DSSP file (Angstrom, degrees, kcal/mol; ACC not computed):
  #  RESIDUE AA STRUCTURE BP1 BP2  ACC     N-H-->O    O-->H-N    N-H-->O    O-->H-N    TCO  KAPPA ALPHA  PHI   PSI    X-CA   Y-CA   Z-CA
    1    1 A Q              0   0    0      0, 0.0   109,-0.0     0, 0.0     0, 0.0   0.000 360.0 360.0 360.0 141.2   -8.6  -16.2   -1.3
    2    2 A V        -     0   0    0     24,-0.1    24,-0.2    95,-0.1     2,-0.1  -0.917 360.0-139.7-126.2 100.8   -8.4  -12.7    0.1
    3    3 A P        -     0   0    0      0, 0.0    22,-1.1     0, 0.0     2,-0.4  -0.363  19.3-168.7 -56.3 132.9   -9.9  -10.1   -2.0
    4    4 A V  E     -A   24   0A   0    107,-0.3     2,-0.4    20,-0.2   109,-0.3  -0.998   6.9-179.6-133.2 125.1   -7.9   -6.9   -2.2
    5    5 A V  E     -A   23   0A   0     18,-2.1    18,-2.6    -2,-0.4     2,-0.3  -0.985   6.5-167.1-131.0 115.9   -9.3   -3.5   -3.6
    6    6 A A  E     +A   22   0A   0     -2,-0.4     2,-0.3    16,-0.3    16,-0.2  -0.709  16.1 159.3-104.3 149.2   -7.2   -0.5   -3.7
    7    7 A S  E     +A   21   0A   0     14,-2.3    14,-2.8    -2,-0.3   108,-0.1  -0.959  32.9  80.0-160.4 168.6   -8.6    3.1   -4.5
    8    8 A G        +     0   0    0      1,-0.3    11,-0.3    -2,-0.3    14,-0.1   0.285  55.0 137.1 107.9  -0.3   -7.9    6.7   -4.1
    9    9 A G        +     0   0    0     12,-0.1    -1,-0.3     9,-0.1     2,-0.3  -0.310  20.8 120.6 -70.8 161.1   -5.5    7.4   -6.8
   10   10 A G        -     0   0    0    106,-0.1   108,-3.0   105,-0.1     2,-0.4  -0.935  57.3 -46.9 174.0-162.8   -5.8   10.4   -9.0
   11   11 A M  E     +d  118   0B   0     -2,-0.3     2,-0.3   106,-0.2   108,-0.2  -0.855  50.6 163.8-108.3 135.9   -4.1   13.6  -10.2
   12   12 A A  E     -d  119   0B   0    106,-1.9   108,-1.7    -2,-0.4     3,-0.1  -0.978  32.2-123.8-143.1 156.8   -2.3   16.1   -8.0
   13   13 A Q    >   -     0   0    0     -2,-0.3     3,-2.7   106,-0.2    72,-0.2  -0.679  51.4 -76.1 -94.4 153.7    0.1   18.9   -8.3
   14   14 A P  T 3  S+     0   0    0      0, 0.0    72,-0.2     0, 0.0    -1,-0.1  -0.264 121.7  26.8 -50.2 136.3    3.5   18.9   -6.4
   15   15 A G  T 3  S+     0   0    0     70,-2.1    69,-0.7     1,-0.4    71,-0.1   0.029  98.7 111.4 101.2 -23.0    3.0   19.7   -2.8
   16   16 A W    <   -     0   0    0     -3,-2.7    69,-2.6    69,-0.2    -1,-0.4  -0.204  58.5-135.6 -79.4 174.3   -0.5   18.3   -2.8
   17   17 A F        -     0   0    0     67,-0.2     2,-0.3    66,-0.2    66,-0.2  -0.940  16.6-173.5-133.4 154.8   -1.5   15.1   -0.9
   18   18 A L  E     - B   0  82A   0     64,-1.7    64,-3.2    -2,-0.3     2,-0.5  -0.949  15.7-141.0-136.8 155.5   -3.6   12.1   -1.7
   19   19 A R  E     - B   0  81A   0     -2,-0.3     2,-0.3   -11,-0.3    62,-0.2  -0.984  12.9-156.8-127.8 130.2   -4.8    9.2    0.5
   20   20 A L  E     - B   0  80A   0     60,-2.9    60,-2.0    -2,-0.5     2,-0.4  -0.753   7.8-160.1 -95.9 143.2   -4.9    5.6   -0.9
   21   21 A S  E     -AB   7  79A   0    -14,-2.8   -14,-2.3    -2,-0.3     2,-0.4  -0.970   7.6-167.9-124.9 146.4   -7.1    3.0    0.7
   22   22 A C  E     -AB   6  78A   0     56,-1.7    56,-2.0    -2,-0.4     2,-0.4  -0.965   5.8-164.7-131.3 111.6   -6.9   -0.7    0.4
   23   23 A E  E     +AB   5  77A   0    -18,-2.6   -18,-2.1    -2,-0.4     2,-0.3  -0.833  11.7 177.6-101.0 133.0   -9.8   -3.0    1.6
   24   24 A F  E     -A    4   0A   0     52,-2.3     2,-0.3    -2,-0.4   -20,-0.2  -0.913   5.3-168.4-130.9 163.6   -9.3   -6.6    2.1
   25   25 A S        +     0   0    0    -22,-1.1     2,-0.3    -2,-0.3    51,-0.0  -0.976  24.9  90.0-146.5 157.5  -11.4   -9.5    3.3
   26   26 A G        -     0   0    0     -2,-0.3     2,-0.3   -24,-0.2     3,-0.1  -0.911  42.9-115.5 145.6-172.1  -11.4  -13.1    4.5
   27   27 A S  S    S+     0   0    0     -2,-0.3     3,-0.1     1,-0.1    -2,-0.0  -0.985  73.8  49.0-159.5 158.2  -11.2  -15.3    7.4
   28   28 A S  S    S+     0   0    0     -2,-0.3    74,-0.7     1,-0.3     2,-0.3   0.822  91.7  92.0  77.1  31.3   -9.0  -18.0    8.9
   29   29 A F  E     -E  101   0C   0     72,-0.2     2,-0.4    -3,-0.1    -1,-0.3  -0.971  61.8-140.3-149.5 169.2   -5.8  -16.2    8.5
   30   30 A S  E     -E  100   0C   0     70,-2.4    70,-3.0    -2,-0.3     2,-0.4  -0.978  33.2-104.5-132.3 146.9   -3.6  -13.8   10.4
   31   31 A I  E     +E   99   0C   0     -2,-0.4    22,-0.3    68,-0.2    68,-0.2  -0.546  29.9 178.4 -75.8 121.2   -1.8  -10.8    9.0
   32   32 A K  E    S-     0   0C   0     66,-2.4    21,-2.0    -2,-0.4    22,-0.3   0.930  72.2 -31.2 -83.9 -48.8    2.0  -11.2    8.4
   33   33 A Q  E     -EF  98  52C   0     65,-2.1    65,-2.5    19,-0.3    -1,-0.4  -0.980  48.7-144.5-160.8 162.6    2.4   -7.7    6.9
   34   34 A L  E     +EF  97  51C   0     17,-2.5    17,-2.7    -2,-0.3     2,-0.3  -0.944  32.2 174.4-129.0 142.7    0.4   -5.1    4.8
   35   35 A G  E     -EF  96  50C   0     61,-1.9    61,-3.0    -2,-0.4     2,-0.5  -0.999  29.2-139.1-154.8 156.8    2.4   -3.0    2.2
   36   36 A W  E     +EF  95  49C   0     13,-3.4    12,-3.1    -2,-0.3    13,-1.6  -0.964  24.0 178.6-116.4 135.2    2.2   -0.5   -0.5
   37   37 A Y  E     -EF  94  47C   0     57,-3.5    57,-3.1    -2,-0.5     2,-0.3  -0.819   8.6-158.9-127.0 167.3    4.4   -0.7   -3.6
   38   38 A R  E     -EF  93  46C   0      8,-2.1     8,-2.7    -2,-0.3     2,-0.4  -0.978   5.0-168.1-143.2 154.5    4.6    1.4   -6.7
   39   39 A Q  E     -E   92   0C   0     53,-1.7    53,-2.3    -2,-0.3     6,-0.1  -0.934   4.1-164.1-148.3 125.1    5.9    1.0  -10.2
   40   40 A A    >   -     0   0    0     -2,-0.4     3,-2.6     4,-0.2    51,-0.1  -0.773  46.9 -75.3-102.4 150.1    6.5    3.6  -12.8
   41   41 A P  T 3  S+     0   0    0      0, 0.0    -1,-0.1     0, 0.0     3,-0.1  -0.121 119.0  10.4 -46.1 129.1    6.9    2.7  -16.5
   42   42 A G  T 3  S+     0   0    0      1,-0.2     2,-0.3    -3,-0.1    -3,-0.0   0.436 111.7 102.1  81.8  -2.1   10.2    1.3  -17.2
   43   43 A K  S <  S-     0   0    0     -3,-2.6    -1,-0.2     1,-0.0     3,-0.1  -0.900  74.8-102.4-122.0 144.2   11.0    0.9  -13.6
   44   44 A E        -     0   0    0     -2,-0.3    -4,-0.2     1,-0.1    -6,-0.1  -0.307  46.7 -99.2 -60.1 135.2   11.2   -1.9  -11.0
   45   45 A R        -     0   0    0     -6,-0.1     2,-0.3    -8,-0.1    -6,-0.2  -0.367  47.5-159.8 -56.8 138.9    8.4   -2.2   -8.5
   46   46 A E  E     -F   38   0C   0     -8,-2.7    -8,-2.1    -3,-0.1     2,-0.4  -0.881  21.1-110.1-127.1 154.5    9.5   -0.6   -5.3
   47   47 A L  E     +F   37   0C   0     -2,-0.3   -10,-0.2   -10,-0.2     3,-0.1  -0.674  31.7 173.6 -78.3 129.3    8.4   -0.8   -1.6
   48   48 A C  E     -     0   0C   0    -12,-3.1    12,-2.4     1,-0.4     2,-0.3   0.811  66.4 -22.1 -97.0 -48.8    6.8    2.6   -0.5
   49   49 A A  E     -FG  36  59C   0    -13,-1.6   -13,-3.4    10,-0.3    -1,-0.4  -0.983  56.5-168.9-160.0 156.7    5.7    1.4    3.1
   50   50 A Q  E     -FG  35  58C   0      8,-1.8     8,-2.1    -2,-0.3     2,-0.4  -0.984   4.9-165.1-149.0 147.4    4.8   -1.7    5.1
   51   51 A I  E     -FG  34  57C   0    -17,-2.7   -17,-2.5    -2,-0.3     6,-0.2  -0.996  17.2-142.1-133.1 128.4    3.3   -2.5    8.4
   52   52 A T  E >   -F   33   0C   0      4,-2.7     3,-2.2    -2,-0.4   -19,-0.3  -0.387  32.5-100.2 -84.0 167.3    3.5   -5.9   10.0
   53   53 A G  T 3  S+     0   0    0    -21,-2.0   -20,-0.1   -22,-0.3   -21,-0.1   0.798 124.5  53.9 -57.4 -27.4    0.7   -7.6   12.0
   54   54 A G  T 3  S-     0   0    0    -22,-0.3    -1,-0.3     2,-0.1   -21,-0.1   0.361 124.5-101.7 -95.9  11.5    2.4   -6.5   15.2
   55   55 A G    <   +     0   0    0     -3,-2.2     2,-0.3     1,-0.3    -2,-0.1   0.487  69.6 145.9  94.2   2.5    2.5   -2.9   14.1
   56   56 A S        -     0   0    0      1,-0.0    -4,-2.7    -5,-0.0     2,-0.4  -0.599  31.6-158.1 -77.3 137.3    6.2   -2.4   13.0
   57   57 A I  E     +G   51   0C   0     -2,-0.3     2,-0.4    -6,-0.2    -6,-0.2  -0.900  15.4 179.7-126.5 144.7    6.4    0.0   10.1
   58   58 A G  E     -G   50   0C   0     -8,-2.1    -8,-1.8    -2,-0.4     2,-0.3  -0.986   7.2-160.9-137.2 146.5    9.0    0.6    7.5
   59   59 A Y  E     -G   49   0C   0     -2,-0.4   -10,-0.3   -10,-0.2     2,-0.2  -0.940  23.8-112.1-127.6 148.2    9.3    3.0    4.7
   60   60 A G    >>  -     0   0    0    -12,-2.4     3,-1.6    -2,-0.3     4,-1.1  -0.595  34.1-117.5 -76.4 148.9   11.3    3.2    1.4
   61   61 A D  T 34 S+     0   0    0      1,-0.3     3,-0.2    -2,-0.2    -1,-0.1   0.816 110.5  61.5 -58.0 -34.4   13.9    5.9    1.4
   62   62 A S  T 34 S+     0   0    0      1,-0.2    -1,-0.3     3,-0.0   -14,-0.1   0.778 117.3  28.4 -63.8 -23.0   12.2    7.7   -1.5
   63   63 A V  T X> S+     0   0    0     -3,-1.6     4,-2.3   -15,-0.2     3,-2.2   0.421  86.0 129.7-115.1  -6.5    9.0    8.3    0.5
   64   64 A K  T 3< S+     0   0    0     -4,-1.1     4,-0.1     1,-0.3   -15,-0.0  -0.276  79.8  16.1 -61.3 129.3   10.3    8.4    4.1
   65   65 A G  T 34 S+     0   0    0      2,-0.4    -1,-0.3     1,-0.0     3,-0.1   0.255 126.7  57.7  89.3 -10.4    9.0   11.6    5.9
   66   66 A R  T <4 S+     0   0    0     -3,-2.2    17,-0.9     1,-0.2     2,-0.2   0.751  97.2  55.1-109.0 -48.9    6.3   12.2    3.3
   67   67 A F  E  <  -C   82   0A   0     -4,-2.3    -2,-0.4    15,-0.2     2,-0.4  -0.672  61.2-165.8 -95.2 146.0    4.1    9.0    3.2
   68   68 A T  E     -C   81   0A   0     13,-2.0    13,-3.0    -2,-0.2     2,-0.4  -0.994   5.8-154.2-133.2 127.7    2.5    7.4    6.2
   69   69 A I  E     +C   80   0A   0     -2,-0.4     2,-0.3    11,-0.2    11,-0.2  -0.770  22.8 164.1 -91.3 137.6    1.1    3.9    6.4
   70   70 A S  E     -C   79   0A   0      9,-1.7     9,-2.8    -2,-0.4     2,-0.4  -0.981  23.0-141.2-149.8 166.6   -1.7    3.1    8.8
   71   71 A R  E     -C   78   0A   0     -2,-0.3     2,-0.6     7,-0.2     7,-0.2  -0.989   6.1-157.1-135.3 143.7   -4.3    0.3    9.4
   72   72 A D  E  >> -C   77   0A   0      5,-2.8     5,-1.9    -2,-0.4     4,-0.7  -0.953  12.3-171.9-110.9 100.7   -7.9    0.4   10.6
   73   73 A N  T >45S+     0   0    0     -2,-0.6     3,-0.8     1,-0.2    -1,-0.1   0.889  83.4  57.7 -62.7 -39.3   -8.5   -3.2   12.0
   74   74 A A  T 345S+     0   0    0      1,-0.3    -1,-0.2    -3,-0.1    -2,-0.0   0.837 115.5  35.7 -66.6 -32.8  -12.2   -2.6   12.4
   75   75 A K  T 345S-     0   0    0     -3,-0.4    -1,-0.3     2,-0.2    -2,-0.2   0.395 102.6-125.8 -94.1  -1.2  -12.6   -1.8    8.6
   76   76 A N  T <<5 +     0   0    0     -3,-0.8   -52,-2.3    -4,-0.7     2,-0.4   0.978  66.8 136.8  46.6  60.2  -10.0   -4.3    7.4
   77   77 A T  E   < -BC  23  72A   0     -5,-1.9    -5,-2.8   -54,-0.2     2,-0.4  -0.998  42.8-161.6-140.1 131.7   -8.4   -1.3    5.6
   78   78 A V  E     -BC  22  71A   0    -56,-2.0   -56,-1.7    -2,-0.4     2,-0.3  -0.976  15.7-163.0-112.4 140.8   -4.8    0.0    5.1
   79   79 A Y  E     -BC  21  70A   0     -9,-2.8    -9,-1.7    -2,-0.4     2,-0.4  -0.750  15.8-156.2-119.7 159.9   -4.2    3.4    4.1
   80   80 A L  E     -BC  20  69A   0    -60,-2.0   -60,-2.9    -2,-0.3     2,-0.7  -0.941  12.3-156.9-134.7 108.2   -1.2    5.3    2.6
   81   81 A Q  E     -BC  19  68A   0    -13,-3.0   -13,-2.0    -2,-0.4     2,-0.7  -0.828   9.7-161.4 -87.3 112.3   -1.3    9.0    3.3
   82   82 A M  E     -BC  18  67A   0    -64,-3.2   -64,-1.7    -2,-0.7     2,-0.3  -0.896  15.0-179.3-101.1 109.1    0.9   10.6    0.5
   83   83 A N        +     0   0    0    -17,-0.9   -66,-0.2    -2,-0.7   -67,-0.1  -0.750  58.9  12.8-104.7 154.9    1.9   14.2    1.6
   84   84 A N  S    S-     0   0    0    -69,-0.7    -1,-0.2    -2,-0.3   -67,-0.2   0.872  85.0-152.5  50.1  54.0    4.0   16.7   -0.2
   85   85 A L        -     0   0    0    -69,-2.6   -70,-2.1   -72,-0.2   -69,-0.2  -0.228   9.1-154.0 -68.8 147.7    3.8   14.8   -3.5
   86   86 A K    >   -     0   0    0    -72,-0.2     3,-2.5   -71,-0.1    -1,-0.1  -0.793  29.2-106.9-119.9 158.8    6.7   15.3   -6.0
   87   87 A P  T 3  S+     0   0    0      0, 0.0    32,-0.2     0, 0.0    -2,-0.1   0.775 118.6  57.7 -62.7 -20.8    7.0   15.0   -9.7
   88   88 A E  T 3  S+     0   0    0      1,-0.2    -3,-0.0     3,-0.0     0, 0.0   0.395  87.9  78.2 -85.9   5.0    8.9   11.8   -9.3
   89   89 A D    <   +     0   0    0     -3,-2.5    -1,-0.2     2,-0.0    28,-0.1   0.566  58.9 120.4 -96.8  -9.4    6.0   10.0   -7.4
   90   90 A P        +     0   0    0      0, 0.0     2,-0.3     0, 0.0    28,-0.2  -0.394  41.6 113.5 -58.2 134.0    3.7    9.2  -10.4
   91   91 A A  E    S- H   0 117C   0     26,-1.2    26,-2.7   -51,-0.1     2,-0.6  -0.948  73.2 -80.1-178.7 167.9    3.2    5.4  -10.6
   92   92 A E  E     -EH  39 116C   0    -53,-2.3   -53,-1.7    -2,-0.3     2,-0.4  -0.882  47.5-150.3 -88.4 120.0    0.8    2.7  -10.3
   93   93 A Y  E     -EH  38 115C   0     22,-2.6    22,-2.1    -2,-0.6     2,-0.4  -0.730  11.5-163.5-100.9 141.8    0.5    2.0   -6.7
   94   94 A Y  E     -E   37   0C   0    -57,-3.1   -57,-3.5    -2,-0.4     2,-0.5  -0.969  12.6-143.3-130.2 136.4   -0.3   -1.6   -5.4
   95   95 A C  E     -E   36   0C   0     -2,-0.4    17,-2.8   -59,-0.2     2,-0.4  -0.854  17.3-164.7 -98.2 129.5   -1.6   -2.9   -2.2
   96   96 A Q  E     -EI  35 111C   0    -61,-3.0   -61,-1.9    -2,-0.5     2,-0.5  -0.926   7.1-165.7-116.9 144.8   -0.2   -6.2   -1.0
   97   97 A V  E     -EI  34 110C   0     13,-2.7    13,-2.6    -2,-0.4     2,-0.5  -0.984   9.4-170.3-126.1 113.5   -1.7   -8.3    1.8
   98   98 A D  E     +EI  33 109C   0    -65,-2.5   -66,-2.4    -2,-0.5   -65,-2.1  -0.955  14.3 178.4-116.9 121.8    0.6  -11.0    3.1
   99   99 A I  E     -EI  31 108C   0      9,-3.2     9,-2.1    -2,-0.5     2,-0.5  -0.872  34.3-128.5-129.2 156.3   -0.8  -13.6    5.4
  100  100 A W  E     +EI  30 107C   0    -70,-3.0   -70,-2.4    -2,-0.3     2,-0.4  -0.882  38.4 179.6 -95.0 129.5   -0.2  -16.6    7.4
  101  101 A H  E   > +EI  29 106C   0      5,-2.1     5,-1.6    -2,-0.5     3,-0.2  -0.986  31.8   9.7-135.2 139.6   -2.8  -19.3    6.7
  102  102 A G  T > 5S-     0   0    0    -74,-0.7     3,-2.0    -2,-0.4   -74,-0.0  -0.016  95.0 -59.3  87.7 167.0   -3.5  -22.9    7.8
  103  103 A A  T 3 5S+     0   0    0      1,-0.3    -1,-0.2     2,-0.1     0, 0.0   0.794 135.9  47.2 -60.4 -34.9   -2.1  -25.0   10.5
  104  104 A L  T 3 5S-     0   0    0     -3,-0.2    -1,-0.3     0, 0.0    -2,-0.1   0.260 110.0-121.1 -91.4   6.3    1.4  -24.8    9.1
  105  105 A R  T < 5 -     0   0    0     -3,-2.0    -3,-0.2     1,-0.1    -2,-0.1   0.878  36.4-165.0  57.5  43.8    1.2  -21.1    8.7
  106  106 A H  E   < -I  101   0C   0     -5,-1.6    -5,-2.1    -6,-0.1     2,-0.5  -0.221  18.9-121.7 -49.3 145.6    1.9  -20.9    5.0
  107  107 A D  E     +I  100   0C   0     -7,-0.2     2,-0.4    -9,-0.0    -7,-0.2  -0.859  34.9 178.3 -96.3 129.8    2.8  -17.5    3.6
  108  108 A Y  E     -I   99   0C   0     -9,-2.1    -9,-3.2    -2,-0.5     2,-0.4  -0.997  13.4-153.8-134.5 136.9    0.4  -16.2    0.9
  109  109 A S  E     -I   98   0C   0     -2,-0.4     2,-0.4   -11,-0.2   -11,-0.2  -0.932   7.9-170.5-112.1 133.1    0.5  -12.9   -0.8
  110  110 A Y  E     -I   97   0C   0    -13,-2.6   -13,-2.7    -2,-0.4     2,-0.4  -0.961   7.5-154.4-123.9 146.4   -2.4  -11.1   -2.4
  111  111 A W  E     -I   96   0C   0     -2,-0.4  -107,-0.3   -15,-0.2   -15,-0.2  -0.894  11.3-130.6-121.5 144.8   -2.2   -8.0   -4.6
  112  112 A G        -     0   0    0    -17,-2.8  -107,-0.2    -2,-0.4     3,-0.0  -0.254  35.1-104.1 -74.8 172.7   -4.7   -5.2   -5.3
  113  113 A Q        -     0   0    0   -109,-0.3    -1,-0.1  -107,-0.1  -108,-0.1   0.682  62.8-113.3 -78.3 -12.6   -5.5   -4.2   -8.9
  114  114 A G        -     0   0    0      1,-0.1     2,-0.4   -19,-0.1   -20,-0.2   0.286  20.9-129.7  90.6 139.3   -3.4   -1.0   -8.6
  115  115 A T  E     -H   93   0C   0    -22,-2.1   -22,-2.6  -108,-0.1     2,-0.3  -0.997  21.4-118.3-132.3 127.4   -4.4    2.6   -8.6
  116  116 A Q  E     -H   92   0C   0     -2,-0.4     2,-0.5   -24,-0.2   -24,-0.2  -0.498  22.6-168.1 -71.3 121.9   -3.0    5.3  -10.7
  117  117 A V  E     -H   91   0C   0    -26,-2.7   -26,-1.2    -2,-0.3     2,-0.4  -0.933   6.6-175.3-109.1 126.1   -1.2    8.4   -9.2
  118  118 A T  E     -d   11   0B   0   -108,-3.0  -106,-1.9    -2,-0.5     2,-0.4  -0.971   5.3-174.1-121.7 142.5   -0.3   11.3  -11.4
  119  119 A V  E     +d   12   0B   0     -2,-0.4     2,-0.3   -32,-0.2  -106,-0.2  -0.956  19.1 146.5-143.8 115.0    1.6   14.3  -10.3
  120  120 A S              0   0    0   -108,-1.7    -2,-0.0    -2,-0.4     0, 0.0  -0.979 360.0 360.0-145.3 157.4    2.0   17.3  -12.6
  121  121 A S              0   0    0     -2,-0.3  -108,-0.1  -108,-0.2    -1,-0.1   0.381 360.0 360.0-108.1 360.0    2.3   21.0  -12.3
């Protein structure tokens, strides 16, 4: 098991910024990728950003140029810097930790509890 705890959500006005944090812990595994997803009421969960264990980064089109994903290996933490928030960004944001585990390198995914982001003027 890999505990995953997300934090940093809150209320912001359009144009403001927030930074989400996701702490994870464990041993005997290697990181396949870390990701941030969001889901608004009545909509499908969508990828915001992801970073692989090798450092490759990708963003969803809706947040590209505004959000930045980063990782602090020493703190076992992945961040999502959310700049220039827009009225369409409110959602529950989830952190995903995808790992390789065991001799056969089985793929396991773990999710944080979600943190709410609200954007209103």
